[in-house]
C-alpha positions in Angstrom: -36.8 7.1 -54.3 -38.8 7.5 -51.8 -39.4 5.6 -47.9 -42.7 5.2 -47.0 -43.8 4.0 -43.5 -44.3 0.0 -43.6 -47.5 -1.4 -43.9 -47.2 -3.6 -40.9 -48.0 -2.9 -37.7 -47.6 -6.3 -36.2 -45.6 -8.5 -38.0 -44.6 -8.7 -41.5 -47.9 -9.0 -44.1 -48.2 -12.7 -45.4 -45.5 -13.6 -48.2 -42.5 -11.4 -46.9 -39.4 -13.1 -46.0 -38.5 -12.7 -42.6 -35.3 -13.4 -40.4 -36.7 -16.7 -39.5 -37.7 -17.8 -42.8 -33.5 -18.1 -43.8 -30.9 -19.5 -42.7 -28.5 -18.4 -39.9 -25.2 -18.9 -41.1 -24.9 -17.0 -44.6 -26.4 -14.1 -43.1 -24.0 -14.0 -40.2 -21.5 -14.3 -42.9 -22.3 -11.1 -44.6 -22.4 -9.2 -41.6 -19.0 -10.7 -40.1 -17.9 -9.4 -43.4 -18.4 -6.1 -42.7 -17.8 -6.7 -38.9 -21.3 -5.6 -38.0 -23.2 -8.2 -35.2 -26.9 -9.1 -35.4 -28.7 -8.9 -32.0 -31.5 -11.4 -32.3 -34.5 -10.4 -30.2 -37.3 -12.1 -28.5 -40.8 -12.6 -30.5 -43.0 -10.0 -29.6 -40.1 -7.8 -27.9 -39.5 -4.2 -28.8 -36.6 -3.3 -30.9 -34.4 -1.1 -29.8 -33.0 1.0 -32.6 -36.0 0.5 -34.9 -36.9 3.5 -36.5 -40.3 2.6 -37.8 -40.8 0.2 -34.8 -41.2 -3.4 -35.1 -41.0 -5.8 -37.0 -38.4 -3.2 -38.6 -35.1 -4.0 -37.5 -32.8 -1.7 -35.4 -29.7 -0.3 -35.7 -27.1 1.0 -33.2 -23.5 1.8 -33.9 -22.7 -1.4 -35.5 -25.2 -3.4 -34.9 -28.6 -4.5 -36.6 -31.6 -6.0 -34.1 -33.7 -8.0 -35.3 -36.7 -10.6 -34.6 -37.7 -13.8 -36.4 -40.8 -11.2 -38.1 -38.3 -8.9 -39.6 -38.4 -8.9 -42.6 -35.4 -9.7 -44.6 -35.4 -6.4 -46.7 -35.7 -4.5 -43.5 -32.4 -5.7 -41.9 -30.4 -5.4 -44.8 -31.2 -2.1 -45.4 -30.2 -0.9 -41.7 -27.5 -3.0 -42.5 -26.7 -1.1 -45.6 -27.3 2.5 -43.8 -24.5 1.6 -40.9 -22.0 0.3 -44.4 -22.5 3.2 -46.5 -22.5 5.9 -43.4 -19.5 7.9 -43.0 -17.7 7.0 -39.4 -18.2 9.6 -37.4 -22.1 9.3 -38.1 -21.7 5.6 -37.4 -19.9 6.3 -34.1 -23.1 7.9 -32.6 -25.4 5.7 -34.5 -28.4 4.6 -32.6 -31.9 4.3 -34.4 -32.0 7.2 -36.9 -29.5 6.3 -39.8 -29.5 9.9 -41.5 -28.2 11.1 -44.6 -29.4 12.6 -47.5 -31.5 11.3 -50.5 -28.5 10.3 -52.5 -26.9 8.2 -49.6 -30.7 6.6 -48.8 -30.6 5.5 -52.9 -27.4 4.1 -52.5 -28.7 2.1 -49.6 -31.1 0.5 -51.4 -29.1 -0.1 -54.6 -26.7 -2.1 -52.0 -29.4 -4.1 -50.0 -30.6 -5.4 -53.3 -27.2 -6.4 -54.4 -26.1 -7.8 -51.0 -29.8 -10.1 -51.2 -27.5 -12.1 -53.8 -25.0 -13.7 -50.8 -27.9 -14.8 -49.1 -28.8 -18.3 -50.9 -32.5 -18.1 -49.4 -33.2 -14.4 -50.7 -31.5 -13.3 -53.8 -32.0 -9.6 -55.4 -35.5 -10.7 -57.0 -37.0 -11.8 -54.1 -35.7 -9.2 -52.4 -37.4 -6.6 -54.7 -40.5 -8.3 -54.5 -40.5 -8.1 -51.1 -39.4 -4.6 -50.8 -42.6 -3.7 -52.6 -45.0 -5.7 -50.8 -44.1 -3.9 -47.9 -44.6 -0.6 -49.7 -41.5 0.9 -50.5 -42.0 3.9 -53.1 -39.8 4.1 -56.1 -39.9 6.6 -58.7 -40.7 4.2 -61.6 -42.9 2.3 -59.6 -41.2 -0.7 -58.5 -37.8 -1.7 -56.7 -36.8 -3.7 -59.8 -37.9 -1.1 -62.5 -35.9 1.1 -60.7 -33.0 -0.8 -60.1 -32.7 -1.6 -63.7 -33.1 1.6 -65.2 -33.3 4.5 -62.7 -30.3 3.9 -60.2 -27.2 5.0 -61.9 -27.0 7.8 -59.4 -27.3 5.3 -56.5 -24.3 3.1 -58.3 -22.0 5.9 -59.0 -22.5 7.3 -55.4 -21.1 3.8 -54.2 -18.5 3.5 -56.6 -17.4 7.2 -55.4 -17.5 6.1 -51.8 -15.6 2.7 -52.7 -18.6 0.5 -51.4 -18.6 -0.9 -55.2 -16.3 -2.2 -57.7 -16.1 -1.6 -61.0 -17.2 -4.8 -61.8 -20.5 -4.2 -59.9 -19.8 -6.2 -56.7 -19.5 -5.0 -53.1 -16.1 -4.2 -51.9 -17.1 -5.7 -48.4 -16.0 -2.8 -46.1 -17.6 0.5 -44.6 -17.2 3.6 -45.6 -14.6 6.0 -44.7 -12.8 2.4 -43.7 
């Protein structure tokens, strides 16, 4: 899996599910399970902590920042960076999540799993949006990567204590 720069500079491309398209309560509940806050940013305003720039989500500490036009996959991706990083990096997090390729793959795997916690999203929709946005995977699509080439990411999440042997998220931060 490799991340590429997003394909849209001013808002998500047509058809990509955005924060403004989904119910707020399930998202707040999901972030709350991890002790992570969502800071909603006004339409058109810059998103502090965004690595790629708006409309991509931003991060700092235990906060994800997003606007109504922030793609849900971006918000979940940044959430999963916070979840997957060690406590020392999380304590100084501002914009660049860092980490290595193995951690990046684990982040992508976990964001796909967490999409199922959002009734307006689900993993199939999230993976289609990741592809539409321009994420690049070894097998050509997020779904093919997830189904056939993500065993290393799953093992990473198991070893980090973020995923149970039943394949379900454990709803805790790495190192907590």
